[in-house]
C-alpha positions, 0 to 999 in steps of 0.5 A, a space after each residue: 464520546 462522539 467525534 463532533 464533541 472532540 471538535 474533529 469536524 474541522 477538515 484540517 483536524 481530521 487530516 492531521 489525525 489521519 497523518 499522525 496515525 499513518 505516520 506512527 503506523 508506518 514508523 512501526 512497520 518500517 523498523 523491519 523493512 530493511 532487515 526482514 529478509 535478512 532476519 528470515 535468512 538468519 534463522 536458517 531459511 533458504 531464499 526460496 523458503 523466505 519467499 514462500 513465507 512471504 507468499 503465505 502472508 500475502 495469501 492470507 491477506 487475499 483469503 481474509 480481505 472479504 470477511 474483514 471488509 465486512 467488519 469495516 463496513 458494519 462495525 466501523 472503520 475505527 473498530 477494524 483499525 484497532 483490531 488490526 493493530 492488536 493482531 499485528 502486535 501479537 503477530 510481530 512478537 510471534 515472529 520473534 518467538 518462531 525464530 527461537 525454534 529449529 526448523 521453524 518454516 512451519 511456525 513462520 508460515 503460521 505466524 504469517 497467516 496471523 499477520 496477514 489477518 491483521 493487515 486485512 483489517 487495516 487495508 481500506 479502513 483508514 482510507 475509507 475513514 478519512 474520505 467519509 469524514 472529509 465528505 461529512 465535514 464539507 471538505 473542498 480540497 483535492 484528495 490527491 494532495 492529501 494522499 501525497 502528503 500522507 505518502 510524504 509523512 510515511 516516507 519520513 517515518 520510513 526514513 527514520 524507522 529504516 535507519 533505526 531498524 538497521 542500527 538495532 539489527 546490527 545489535 540483534 536482528 530480533 530487536 527491530 521486531 520488539 521495537 515495532 511491537 512497542 510502537 504498535 501499542 502506541 498507535 493503538 492508544 492514540 487511535 482509541 482516544 482520537 479516532 471515531 467514525 464520522 460520516 459513517 454509521 456503524 451497525 451491529 452484526 451477529 455471527 448468524 448474519 455473517 454469511 449473508 453479509 459476506 455475500 452482500 459485500 462480495 456482490 458490492 465488490 463486483 457491482 462497484 468494483 469489477 463491474 464498474 469499468 474505470 475501477 476494473 481497469 485500476 484493479 487490473 493494474 493493481 494485479 499486474 503491478 503486484 506480480 513483481 512489486 512485493 517480491 522486488 521489495 523483499 529481494 533487494 535486501 540480499 541482492 544489493 548486499 551480495 553486489 556490495 560484498 557486505 552483509 551488514 544489516 545497517 547497510 540494508 537500513 540505509 538503503 531502506 532509508 534512501 528508498 523512503 526518500 525516493 518515495 517522498 520525491 515521487 509524492 512531491 512530484 504529484 503535488 507539483 504536477 497537480 497544477 501542471 498536468 491535466 490528467 491523472 492517466 498521464 501521471 499513471 502512464 509516465 510512472 508505470 513506464 519509468 518503473 518498468 524500465 528501471 526494474 528491468 535494468 536493476 537485474 541487468 547491471 552488476 554495479 551495486 551503486 547503479 543497481 541501488 540508484 535504479 531501484 530508487 527510481 522504481 520507488 520514486 515512480 511508485 511514489 507518483 503512481 500510488 496517490 494518483 491511483 488512490 484518488 482516481 479510485 476513490 472518486 469512482 466509489 460510493 461511500 457505503 462501499 468504499 472500504 469494501 472496494 478498496 479491500 477488494 482491490 487489495 484482495 486482487 493485489 494480494 492474489 497477484 503477489 502470492 503468484 509473483 513471490 512464489 514464481 519469482 522466488 523459485 526463479 531466484 533460487 534456481 537461477 538468480 535474484 537478478 533474473 527475477 528483476 528482469 522477468 518481474 520488470 517485464 511483466 509490469 509492462 502489461 500495465 501500459 496498454 491498460 492505462 491507455 484504455 483507461 485514458 480513452 474512457 475520458 472519465 470525469 475523475 481523470 481530469 485534475 481539479 486545479 489544473 492550470 492550462 496556462 502553466 503547461 500544456 504538455 499533458 493536454 486537457 485544456 478546456 475540459 471540465 473540472 471534476 468534483 473534489 470529493 464525490 461520494 457518489 462518483 461511482 455512479 457517474 459511469 455506472 451505465 457505461 
């Protein structure tokens, strides 16, 4: 059945389909976000071993990014997404099984490799599917708004999932994983029926042709990613940010409960829910600022500065309430940074290489996360988790000069469509030309720079 026969050429239907799949997917994932570290600690792992398991997961993502990107750019975004869901279902149930064995560090590391494979089939595929389908449908809106709305939907799903996961974890820490598997099965069913490639023509790929295709994908990653100055700077920001953010997200669970003096999983669930609200708040700021701020780099730099200072402060304070409040500020800044960076990058990538370059960005971030989680995990075990927040927060300050260099390039994609210079002149850019809403060839705009 074709996408057209389903009536999905209407941009709004495409957007609704994207938001629905993204929302349920995030709901399934968020069931364990508030309890994952507690679950691993409960099996007898040390805090250093927990971050080793997480580092293996992100390392697997780095290894598999290019091979799985081949599937998304050949067999299609739909096939990649469905395979991701199937693997994540099996991997999640594998986590539950691994907890039943003594000395299960090796098993958790093995299952983490499997989960990393599943997530790499997802990374880039959904975004590439959305942008290609919208381009094909004649969409004339702003990508920033859609990614911000997606963030809000994800935040709401995370709010519900985090609270529910905490309540289930109070009964048994394995129950959130079982619930996640049920929701993943639901996502698979919906995507199988409603998600079809539009604006992209899949083609077959034989096993013998896989090495050549991987080489082609790698060259495309370099040509349209690393060798494109604007995209390269955004990827460098991803690398710097990843050195701390993944570790910081997993570390708050034991850290905040230690500050509170209470190890109840439901508390972690409530904090995770508050994190989702903070992230949604950041997403709302993006929508609000789209008509008030002329440049994306202004939003990126502001969010980066706030996140750095608040992250450092999380490790310096000794109050539970103050530490939680500061970390919520970090996540709100991330809610601003994420959709703006997504839109900026997509407007500099050709359609044919969209999934590839996004996967390459995720590969670099995964590599940084492996280093960050290993190093900060070791620091947390030998000194304290608080020290990890201070050191990790300081590393994110390296993003500031990179964003300033990006700003000085004056890329067309830096200037926001729909900006009203009469509303607020604080962000600058008055009288500068508007940028195309969704430009599948935007990656060629500065190819010669």
